[in-house]
C-alpha positions in Angstrom: 124.5 106.2 271.4 121.0 107.6 271.6 120.4 111.3 272.2 117.5 112.5 274.3 115.1 115.1 273.0 116.9 118.1 274.6 120.3 117.0 273.1 118.7 116.7 269.7 117.3 120.2 269.9 120.7 121.6 270.9 122.4 119.7 268.1 119.9 121.1 265.5 120.3 124.6 266.8 124.1 124.4 266.6 123.8 123.1 263.0 121.5 126.0 262.1 124.0 128.5 263.5 126.9 127.0 261.5 124.8 127.0 258.3 123.9 130.7 258.8 127.6 131.6 259.4 128.6 129.8 256.1 126.1 131.9 254.2 127.1 135.2 255.9 130.9 134.9 255.9 132.6 135.9 252.7 134.1 133.2 250.4 137.7 132.2 251.4 138.6 131.7 247.7 139.4 135.4 247.4 137.8 135.7 244.0 136.3 139.1 243.4 132.8 139.2 241.7 132.9 139.9 238.0 131.7 143.5 237.3 128.7 144.0 235.2 128.5 146.2 232.0 127.3 149.1 234.1 130.8 149.1 235.8 132.6 150.2 232.5 132.6 153.6 230.9 132.9 152.3 227.4 132.6 149.1 225.3 136.3 149.1 224.7 137.1 149.1 228.4 134.7 146.2 229.0 136.3 144.3 226.0 139.8 144.9 227.5 138.7 143.4 230.8 136.9 140.5 229.0 140.1 139.6 227.1 142.3 140.0 230.2 140.1 137.5 232.1 140.4 135.0 229.3 136.9 135.6 227.8 135.9 134.1 224.4 132.7 132.8 222.9 133.2 129.4 224.6 134.2 130.9 227.9 131.9 133.4 229.7 133.1 136.1 232.0 130.1 136.9 234.2 127.3 138.4 232.1 129.6 140.6 229.9 128.9 138.6 226.7 125.3 137.5 227.0 125.0 136.4 223.3 128.3 134.5 223.2 129.9 136.2 220.2 133.0 137.3 222.0 132.0 141.0 222.2 131.6 142.3 225.7 128.8 144.8 226.5 128.1 145.4 222.8 125.6 148.2 223.4 127.7 150.4 225.6 129.0 153.7 224.2 132.3 154.0 222.5 135.2 153.7 222.0 134.5 150.3 220.4 136.7 147.2 220.0 135.8 143.9 218.3 136.6 140.3 219.0 139.0 138.9 216.4 140.1 135.3 215.6 143.0 134.0 213.6 143.7 130.7 211.9 145.9 129.3 209.2 145.0 127.0 206.3 148.2 124.9 206.0 147.1 123.1 202.8 146.5 126.3 200.8 148.8 128.7 202.7 146.6 131.5 203.9 145.7 133.2 207.2 142.0 133.9 207.9 139.6 135.0 210.6 136.3 136.5 211.6 135.7 139.5 213.7 132.5 140.3 215.7 132.0 144.1 216.1 129.9 145.9 218.7 126.7 147.5 217.6 127.0 150.4 220.1 124.4 152.3 222.0 122.6 154.0 219.1 120.2 151.1 218.6 120.2 151.8 214.8 121.5 148.4 213.8 124.5 150.1 212.2 128.0 149.1 213.5 130.0 152.3 214.0 133.5 150.7 213.6 132.8 148.2 210.8 134.6 150.2 208.2 137.4 152.8 208.0 141.1 153.0 208.5 143.7 155.7 209.3 143.6 156.9 205.7 140.0 156.7 204.5 137.0 156.8 206.9 134.7 154.7 204.5 137.3 152.2 203.3 137.8 148.7 204.7 139.2 148.2 208.2 142.8 147.2 207.6 144.8 144.5 209.4 148.2 142.9 209.7 149.4 139.6 211.0 152.2 139.5 213.5 154.7 136.8 214.6 155.4 137.2 218.3 159.1 137.8 218.8 161.3 138.9 221.7 161.4 142.7 221.7 159.3 143.8 218.7 156.8 141.5 217.0 157.3 141.0 213.3 154.6 142.0 210.8 154.0 139.2 208.2 152.2 141.2 205.6 153.3 144.3 203.7 153.2 147.5 205.7 149.6 148.5 204.9 148.4 144.9 205.4 145.0 143.8 204.1 141.5 145.1 204.1 138.7 143.1 205.7 135.3 142.5 204.1 132.5 144.1 206.1 129.1 142.3 206.6 126.8 145.2 207.7 123.8 143.0 208.4 125.7 140.8 210.9 128.4 143.2 212.2 131.1 140.8 211.1 134.4 141.4 209.4 135.8 138.5 207.3 139.4 138.5 206.3 142.0 136.3 204.4 145.6 136.9 203.7 147.6 134.6 201.4 151.0 133.9 202.9 153.2 130.9 203.3 154.2 130.5 206.9 157.9 129.6 207.2 158.3 129.7 211.0 156.1 127.9 213.5 155.2 130.3 216.3 152.6 132.4 218.0 150.7 134.7 215.7 148.0 137.4 216.1 146.0 139.7 213.9 145.8 143.4 214.7 143.3 145.9 213.2 144.5 149.4 212.8 142.6 152.4 214.1 140.0 154.2 212.1 140.7 157.8 211.1 139.2 160.2 213.7 136.5 162.5 212.4 137.8 165.2 214.7 141.2 165.8 216.4 139.5 166.0 219.8 138.7 163.3 222.4 139.2 159.6 222.3 139.2 157.7 219.0 135.9 155.9 218.8 137.4 153.1 216.7 140.9 152.4 218.1 143.1 149.5 217.1 142.5 146.0 218.6 144.0 142.6 218.2 143.2 138.9 218.6 144.8 136.6 221.1 148.2 135.2 220.0 147.8 131.5 219.0 150.3 128.8 218.0 150.4 128.3 214.2 150.5 126.6 211.8 
């Protein structure tokens, strides 16, 4: 069937209207846009959202982790939380991991929560490994856990904990909070943890 010139014009006009409506109407997927770093009042709150949305170095969540290290909005003000990983060397029986810490908004190149624990502000950040259990998760290491090695130039924490795993299951590492310099306000270096992963 051949269309005359007027019918073709009407068809093109109709197609243009439909195209404009597709651009103007909101998406039917129902997915809300990912908020930017300016939407959060601290790096820790951005990190919590990033983790909740499944973010990791290999999976972006909007523009929250522009350098792909797992730390969301690393130059926002505190409180600060890092991005921690956990693995297990089955041959030699030890847990291990790397943590990327946020630099913070000072621009000084110093990482405000790289060191310190609840007992000593300049000592290593301390950690424990937990086995996920119904009710309360079970710590794997002694009560005070282990200290992590700080790398001030890169803002990384490296850790290793020798321990033979008896039970297969889901494990995570948790870093305890740093001692507060004052009793007022939010702790600038609260506790944080990795995702739970199946090990060994």
